[in-house]
C-alpha positions in Angstrom: 19.5 -16.7 7.9 18.2 -16.1 4.4 18.2 -18.9 1.9 20.2 -18.3 -1.2 23.4 -17.2 0.5 26.7 -18.9 -0.5 27.6 -21.7 1.8 29.5 -25.0 2.1 26.9 -26.5 4.4 25.4 -29.6 2.8 22.0 -29.1 4.4 21.9 -25.4 3.4 23.0 -26.2 -0.1 20.0 -28.5 -0.4 17.6 -25.8 1.0 19.2 -23.2 -1.4 18.3 -25.5 -4.3 14.7 -25.7 -3.1 14.7 -21.9 -2.6 15.8 -21.4 -6.2 12.9 -23.6 -7.4 10.5 -21.6 -5.2 11.8 -18.3 -6.7 11.6 -19.6 -10.2 8.0 -20.8 -9.7 7.0 -17.5 -8.1 8.5 -15.5 -10.9 6.7 -17.6 -13.5 3.4 -16.9 -11.7 4.2 -13.1 -11.6 5.0 -13.1 -15.3 1.6 -14.8 -16.0 -0.6 -12.6 -13.9 1.1 -9.3 -15.0 0.7 -10.1 -18.7 0.0 -6.8 -20.4 -3.0 -5.8 -22.5 -4.0 -2.5 -24.2 -6.7 -0.2 -23.1 -7.9 3.2 -24.4 -7.2 6.2 -22.2 -7.7 10.0 -22.6 -5.0 12.6 -22.1 -5.6 16.0 -20.5 -6.1 17.6 -23.9 -8.8 15.0 -24.8 -6.6 12.9 -27.1 -7.3 9.2 -27.0 -4.4 6.8 -27.0 -3.6 3.1 -26.3 -1.9 2.3 -23.0 -0.7 -1.1 -21.7 -1.6 -2.3 -18.3 -2.3 -5.4 -16.3 -4.9 -6.7 -13.9 -3.7 -5.9 -10.3 -6.5 -8.0 -8.8 -4.7 -11.1 -9.9 -1.9 -10.3 -7.4 -4.3 -10.6 -4.4 -5.8 -13.7 -6.0 -2.4 -15.3 -6.3 -1.5 -14.5 -2.7 -4.9 -15.9 -1.4 -4.3 -19.1 -3.4 -0.9 -19.5 -1.8 -1.9 -18.7 1.7 -4.9 -21.1 1.5 -2.6 -23.9 0.6 -0.2 -23.1 3.5 -2.7 -24.2 6.1 -0.2 -24.4 9.1 1.4 -21.1 8.4 0.4 -17.9 10.1 -0.2 -14.7 8.0 -1.5 -11.2 8.8 -3.4 -10.7 5.5 -2.4 -9.1 2.2 -1.0 -5.6 2.6 -0.4 -2.7 0.3 1.8 0.4 0.4 1.0 3.4 -1.7 3.8 6.0 -2.1 2.8 8.5 -4.8 3.1 6.5 -8.1 4.6 3.4 -6.6 2.6 0.6 -5.0 3.6 -2.6 -3.3 1.4 -5.7 -2.6 2.9 -8.2 -0.2 2.2 -11.0 2.2 4.4 -12.5 4.9 3.8 -16.0 6.4 5.5 -17.7 9.2 5.6 -21.3 10.6 7.6 -23.0 13.4 9.6 -26.2 13.5 10.7 -27.0 17.1 12.8 -24.0 18.0 13.2 -22.8 14.5 11.1 -20.3 12.6 10.6 -20.2 8.8 9.4 -17.0 7.2 8.2 -16.5 3.7 8.0 -13.0 2.2 6.3 -12.4 -1.2 6.1 -9.0 -2.7 5.4 -7.3 -6.0 6.1 -3.6 -6.7 4.7 -1.6 -9.7 4.1 1.9 -10.9 0.7 3.6 -11.3 0.0 6.1 -14.1 -3.1 8.2 -14.2 -5.2 9.0 -17.3 -8.8 10.0 -17.8 -11.5 7.6 -18.9 -12.5 7.8 -22.5 -15.8 9.5 -21.6 -17.4 12.7 -22.9 -18.1 13.5 -19.2 -14.4 14.3 -18.8 -14.5 17.0 -21.5 -17.8 18.3 -20.1 -16.3 18.6 -16.5 -13.1 20.2 -17.8 -15.1 22.9 -19.7 -17.3 23.5 -16.6 -14.3 23.9 -14.4 -12.5 26.2 -16.9 -15.7 28.4 -17.3 -16.1 28.6 -13.6 -12.5 29.6 -13.0 -12.8 32.3 -15.6 -16.0 33.8 -14.2 -14.9 33.7 -10.6 -11.3 34.6 -10.8 -11.7 38.3 -10.3 -14.4 37.9 -7.7 -12.3 35.4 -5.8 -9.3 37.7 -5.7 -11.4 40.6 -4.5 -13.0 38.5 -1.8 -9.5 37.3 -0.7 -8.3 40.9 -0.5 -11.4 41.9 1.4 -11.0 39.0 3.8 -7.4 39.8 4.5 -8.2 43.4 5.2 -11.0 42.4 7.5 -8.8 39.9 9.3 -6.2 42.7 10.0 -8.9 45.1 11.2 -10.4 42.5 13.5 -7.0 41.5 15.0 -6.1 45.2 15.6 -9.4 45.6 17.3 -8.4 42.6 19.5 -5.2 44.4 20.5 -2.7 43.1 17.9 -0.9 46.2 16.6 2.1 45.2 14.4 0.5 43.0 11.8 0.8 42.0 8.2 -0.5 39.0 6.2 2.7 37.1 6.7 2.3 36.6 10.5 -1.4 35.9 10.4 -0.8 32.2 10.3 1.2 32.3 13.5 -1.5 34.2 15.4 -4.3 31.9 14.1 -2.3 28.8 14.9 -1.7 29.9 18.5 -5.2 31.3 19.3 -8.1 29.0 18.3 -10.7 31.3 19.8 -9.5 34.4 17.8 -9.4 32.3 14.6 -12.9 30.9 15.0 -14.4 34.3 16.0 -12.8 36.2 13.1 -13.6 33.6 10.4 -17.2 33.4 11.5 -17.5 37.2 11.2 -15.8 37.2 7.8 -18.2 34.5 6.5 -21.2 36.5 7.8 -20.1 39.8 6.2 -19.2 38.2 2.9 -22.3 35.9 2.9 -19.8 33.0 2.7 -19.1 33.8 -1.0 -15.4 32.9 -0.8 -16.1 29.7 0.9 -18.8 28.8 -1.6 -16.4 29.5 -4.5 -13.7 27.4 -3.0 -16.1 24.6 -2.2 -17.5 24.5 -5.7 -14.1 24.5 -7.2 -13.1 21.5 -5.0 -16.3 19.7 -6.0 -15.5 20.2 -9.7 -12.0 18.9 -9.2 -13.3 15.9 -7.3 -15.7 15.1 -10.1 -12.7 15.1 -12.5 -10.7 12.9 -10.1 -13.5 10.4 -10.1 -13.1 10.1 -13.9 -9.4 9.2 -13.6 -8.2 5.7 -14.7 -5.3 3.9 -13.1 -2.8 2.2 -15.5 -0.2 -0.2 -14.0 3.3 -0.9 -15.2 5.8 -3.5 -14.0 8.9 -5.3 -15.1 8.4 -8.9 -14.0 11.9 -9.7 -12.6 13.2 -10.8 -9.3 14.8 -8.1 -7.2 16.2 -7.9 -3.7 14.7 -5.9 -0.8 17.3 -3.1 -1.3 16.0 -2.5 -4.8 12.5 -2.9 -3.5 13.0 -0.1 -1.0 14.6 2.1 -3.6 11.4 1.9 -5.7 12.3 -0.5 -8.5 9.6 -2.5 -10.3 9.7 -6.2 -9.7 9.0 -9.0 -7.3 10.6 -10.4 -4.1 10.5 -14.0 -2.9 12.5 -14.6 0.3 12.7 -17.5 2.7 14.4 -17.0 6.1 15.1 -19.6 8.7 15.8 -18.4 12.3 16.7 -20.1 15.5 14.6 -19.1 18.5 16.1 -19.2 22.0 14.3 -17.9 25.0 11.8 -16.2 22.7 14.6 -14.3 21.0 16.0 -14.7 17.5 19.6 -15.7 17.5 22.2 -14.2 15.3 23.8 -17.4 14.3 22.7 -20.5 12.4 24.6 -23.8 12.6 22.9 -26.7 10.8 25.3 -29.2 12.4 23.4 -28.6 15.7 20.1 -29.5 14.1 18.8 -33.0 14.6 18.0 -35.2 11.6 14.3 -35.2 12.6 14.1 -31.4 12.7 15.9 -31.2 9.4 13.3 -33.5 7.9 10.5 -31.2 9.3 12.2 -28.1 7.8 12.4 -29.9 4.4 8.7 -30.7 4.6 7.9 -27.0 5.3 10.0 -25.8 2.3 8.3 -28.4 0.2 4.9 -27.0 1.2 5.9 -23.7 -0.3 6.9 -25.4 -3.5 3.5 -27.2 -3.6 1.6 -24.0 -3.0 3.2 -22.5 -6.1 2.8 -25.6 -8.3 
């Protein structure tokens, strides 16, 4: 059962009020650590502009501070998902009270934008890459044509008759020995020129990638897990209480069956979350 749902249960109403305080405190923390500041970034054309960002390291620092205070809670470390331009930093903690389990899920989701560092090295590497592409373009195309022709000839020599460049992948995928043999011969006959060109191009691109700068954007608002999964910016703060029977979570939750002593222990655990955010 997730705290925050509408209910007439007196005990759950009390916990819902505490849950609201927890969410408010967490949101205030998120607003503070995601406070934006301006930095200089470089666009692809070399233009310098101001861009707002925030310090993502403060997210992990906040989670560490919370988990250190929740000493009797189990957690599996701070996790991060990276889906193209969307990132999510989250932590999940759990504790037990008799045959009840309390789970805390904290998550923050934000977007990542890429710019270049404001460094002359970026312009230098861009020019080097452009010059290299210009000087090797014709040579690379000729080598590719030569390689394709050689592949067809070698395959025909191996017994393949009806061939064109479109079905080469299927043959190479099915026959590792043929692929390795032919590619070795092509590299020998072309002195590895095509491979050298491709490798140098990849090296130049990597050099440019190393000069990229990540900029972070977030709207510090509370969202639910549905909006989290859909990729919206924001933060999640959920508390779930589950009854465990025979090592299995039950689908129902009836506070009337909970003893006064156990209710007091549950209150203490919820208060621990409040204290960790204070």
